[in-house]
Structure formats: C-alpha cells, structure tokens
PABAKE-864605 format. One record per residue (C-alpha): x, y, z; residue in three letters. Coordinates in steps of 0.05 Angstrom, whole numbers, padded with zeros to 5 digits, always signed. Each point is the difference from the previous one (the first is absolute). Layout:
BEGIN
XYZALA/...
***
This chain:
BEGIN
+00011-01189-00557UNK/-00065+00027+00027UNK/+00027-00001+00071UNK/+00060+00041-00023UNK/-00046+00049-00035UNK/-00043+00007+00062UNK/+00062+00009+00043UNK/+00029+00053-00047UNK/-00065+00040-00002UNK/-00008-00006+00076UNK/+00070+00028+00009UNK/-00014+00057-00049UNK/-00063+00018+00038UNK/+00038-00001+00066UNK/+00056+00043-00028UNK/-00051+00048-00028UNK/-00034+00005+00067UNK/+00066+00013+00035UNK/+00018+00054-00050UNK/-00068+00033+00007UNK/+00005-00002+00076UNK/+00067+00036-00003UNK/-00029+00053-00047UNK/-00059+00008+00048UNK/+00045+00008+00060UNK/+00042+00052-00037UNK/-00062+00039-00019UNK/-00027-00001+00071UNK/+00067+00023+00027UNK/+00009+00054-00054UNK/+00048+00049+00033UNK/-00013+00053-00052UNK/-00075+00000+00015UNK/+00013-00004+00075UNK/+00047+00060-00003UNK/-00051+00039-00041UNK/-00054-00015+00052UNK/+00046+00024+00055UNK/+00015+00063-00039UNK/-00075+00011-00011UNK/-00016-00011+00074UNK/+00055+00049+00020UNK/-00024+00053-00048UNK/-00072-00010+00022UNK/+00022+00011+00072UNK/+00038+00063-00020UNK/-00061+00024-00039UNK/-00045-00013+00060UNK/+00049+00038+00045UNK/+00001+00057-00049UNK/-00076+00004+00001UNK/+00002+00001+00076UNK/+00051+00057-00001UNK/-00043+00039-00049UNK/-00062-00010+00044UNK/+00039+00023+00061UNK/+00024+00062-00037UNK/-00071+00016-00023UNK/-00026-00008+00071UNK/+00055+00046+00024UNK/-00019+00050-00054UNK/-00072+00002+00026UNK/+00026+00013+00071UNK/+00045+00056-00025UNK/-00056+00031-00041UNK/-00046-00001+00061UNK/+00056+00030+00043UNK/+00013+00055-00052UNK/-00075+00016-00003UNK/-00004+00002+00076UNK/+00059+00048+00005UNK/-00030+00045-00054UNK/-00065+00004+00039UNK/+00038+00017+00063UNK/+00038+00055-00034UNK/-00062+00028-00032UNK/-00036-00001+00067UNK/+00057+00038+00034UNK/+00002+00051-00058UNK/-00075+00010+00005UNK/+00006+00013+00075UNK/+00054+00051-00014UNK/-00041+00041-00048UNK/-00069-00010+00029UNK/-00018+00036+00063UNK/+00048+00041+00041UNK/+00053-00045+00032UNK/+00048+00032+00050UNK/+00073+00010-00016UNK/+00018-00061+00042UNK/-00052-00042-00036UNK/+00025+00024-00067UNK/+00071-00019+00019UNK/-00022-00070+00022UNK/-00041-00010-00064UNK/+00059+00022-00043UNK/+00045-00050+00036UNK/-00051-00056-00011UNK/-00007+00019-00073UNK/+00075-00001-00010UNK/+00005-00068+00035UNK/-00056-00029-00042UNK/+00030+00028-00064UNK/+00066-00037+00016UNK/-00039-00064+00011UNK/-00037+00011-00066UNK/+00066+00008-00037UNK/+00028-00064+00032UNK/-00065-00037-00016UNK/+00001+00024-00073UNK/+00073-00024-00007UNK/-00019-00068+00027UNK/-00060-00001-00045UNK/+00042+00016-00061UNK/+00052-00052+00019UNK/-00055-00052+00010UNK/-00031+00015-00068UNK/+00069-00008-00033UNK/+00009-00067+00035UNK/-00069-00022-00023UNK/+00017+00018-00073UNK/+00065-00039+00005UNK/-00034-00060+00031UNK/-00055+00001-00053UNK/+00052+00001-00056UNK/+00037-00057+00034UNK/-00064-00039+00010UNK/-00021+00008-00073UNK/+00068-00025-00025UNK/-00002-00059+00048UNK/-00072-00017-00019UNK/+00021-00003-00074UNK/+00061-00042+00016UNK/-00044-00046+00043UNK/-00050-00008-00056UNK/+00055-00021-00049UNK/+00031-00048+00050UNK/-00068-00031+00016UNK/-00012-00011-00074UNK/+00068-00033-00010UNK/-00010-00044+00061UNK/-00070-00021-00020UNK/+00023-00017-00071UNK/+00058-00042+00028UNK/-00046-00034+00051UNK/-00052-00016-00053UNK/+00053-00028-00046UNK/+00025-00044+00057UNK/-00070-00024+00015UNK/-00011-00018-00073UNK/+00066-00038-00003UNK/-00016-00036+00066UNK/-00069-00020-00028UNK/+00033-00027-00063UNK/+00050-00040+00042UNK/-00057-00027+00043UNK/-00035-00023-00063UNK/+00063-00034-00026UNK/+00012-00031+00069UNK/-00069-00031-00002UNK/+00015-00028-00069UNK/+00067-00028+00024UNK/-00034-00032+00060UNK/-00052-00032-00046UNK/+00057-00029-00042UNK/+00035-00027+00062UNK/-00064-00033+00024UNK/-00011-00028-00070UNK/+00065-00039-00001UNK/+00007-00016+00074UNK/-00012-00074+00013UNK/+00007-00018-00074UNK/+00074-00019+00004UNK/+00031-00067+00016UNK/+00024+00002+00073UNK/+00069-00028-00016UNK/+00011+00052-00055UNK/-00026+00055+00045UNK/+00047-00019+00057UNK/+00060-00001-00047UNK/-00021+00068-00027UNK/-00007+00030+00069UNK/+00070-00024+00019UNK/+00030+00031-00063UNK/-00041+00065+00005UNK/+00021+00011+00072UNK/+00073+00004-00022UNK/-00013+00037-00065UNK/-00039+00062+00021UNK/-00069-00031-00009UNK/+00013-00021-00072UNK/+00004-00076-00002UNK/-00025-00012-00071UNK/+00020+00038-00062UNK/-00020+00005-00072UNK/+00048-00020-00056UNK/+00008+00051-00055UNK/+00038-00019-00063UNK/+00039-00054+00038UNK/+00020+00047+00056UNK/-00017-00009+00074UNK/-00048+00055+00022UNK/+00034+00002+00068UNK/+00075+00003-00010UNK/+00000+00014-00075UNK/+00046-00059-00014UNK/-00008-00036-00067UNK/-00028-00069+00013UNK/+00028-00064-00031UNK/-00037-00038-00054UNK/-00009-00058+00049UNK/-00034+00044+00051UNK/-00044+00032-00052UNK/-00021-00068-00025UNK/-00020-00021+00070UNK/-00040+00063+00011UNK/-00036-00004-00067UNK/-00012-00075+00009UNK/-00032+00012+00067UNK/+00048-00050+00032UNK/-00010+00014+00074UNK/+00026+00060+00038UNK/+00058+00031-00036UNK/+00044+00053+00034UNK/+00051+00048-00026UNK/+00071-00027+00009UNK/+00023+00071+00016UNK/-00051+00030+00048UNK/-00039-00062+00021UNK/-00069+00029-00017UNK/-00055-00042-00031UNK/-00004+00010-00075UNK/-00065+00011-00036UNK/-00014+00015-00073UNK/-00055+00052-00007UNK/+00006-00005-00076UNK/-00021-00073+00003UNK/-00062+00020+00040UNK/-00019+00052-00052UNK/
***
C-alpha cells in the first residue's frame, strides 16, 4: 500500500509540474502583453519622430527670424541712405528699387515665419497629446508586465515545490510496480494510477465492482480498473 501511495503522490507531483510548465509557457508567450509592447514601441517611435519634427521646425524658425532681421536692417540702411546726404536722382532710383525688392523679400519671409509658427503650434499640440497617450500606455504595460512577473515568480515557487515532491518519492517505489505504471501511463495521458471516490474509478468514472473494491481495500496486489486499465488506489484508506 505504501508503494501505491508513493506512486500516486509522485504522479500528482509530476502532473502538477506539467500543468505549471504549461502555465509558465503561456505567460511567457502572452500575446496580449507582446502586442501591447509592440504598440508602445511604435508610439514611442512616433513620439520621438514628432519631437524631431518640432526641433527641426524650431531651428527653421530661428533661421527665418534671423533672415527677417537681416532684411529689416538692409531696408533700414537703404532708407537711411535715401534721406541722409544728397544722393543723385540715379542713386535715389537705385535705392528705391533695392528697398522695393527687400520689402518683397520681407513680406515673403514674414509669411514663411507665420506659417512656421502655426506648424510649431500644431506640432506642440500633437506632441502633448501623444505624450499623454504614451504615459497612459506605459503605465498599462508596466502594470501588465509586473503582474506577469509576479505570476511567473509564483509559478517558479510552485515548480520548486513540485520538484521537491518528485525527488521525495523517486526511488521509493517497487521497480515492478513502477514499470507497470509507466506502461499504463504512457497509454493513458500520463495518468497511470487513480484514486477511488465513493466506489468510482477516478480515471474513467465507472462504478467499480464489490470484488474489485475488496481487493483494493485489502491491499491484495496491484489492482487495475476493468474499464480503463489504470491502477486503482484508495486515498481514503490512506487518510
């Protein structure tokens, strides 16, 4: 009976380990978390690109401001030369042409400057919204990642316990019994020994005959279910 108990508990520990390993694999391959990470990476790239665009616009703004200031100085210089001193008619005509040309360039520069400032405002608004969205997404991802880490840590702890149980019962089972169990378990999905509950086989759920029950309870050798062929064991008798 002790060999059967050891075999049953060894099997339970192995089944628990297998179940935990499946849970662990599922957690590590979590598609939801993987997709959220991809979404986060994509948004971070877009946010980075948006910041680059904003920086480029601000650099362009500085160039346009410098250009506008330079044109203004040119115009003021031409105007000063017109009204200071006594330029000839030809010189006045040339200065007026230069002033008119510079004024046109000033208008064009101011239009570009205004357009640039509008684009900067739009980019800033876009960047602020994206930064807020990115913050929320980072928080959701970190919460999900932390939850997965905690679950993985708990599974690791349970796996260590299952491994301890396996080591505890390994080598404590009669070789003949173990070989028979292995042969049955290979054909029955890893479950070669089952517990009897209220006269019912824990494997196929078939009600066992009184003769079979008597053999099990009497500890008369290795008794198998006439329906599914699994080794029968009474956990109630152990308790």
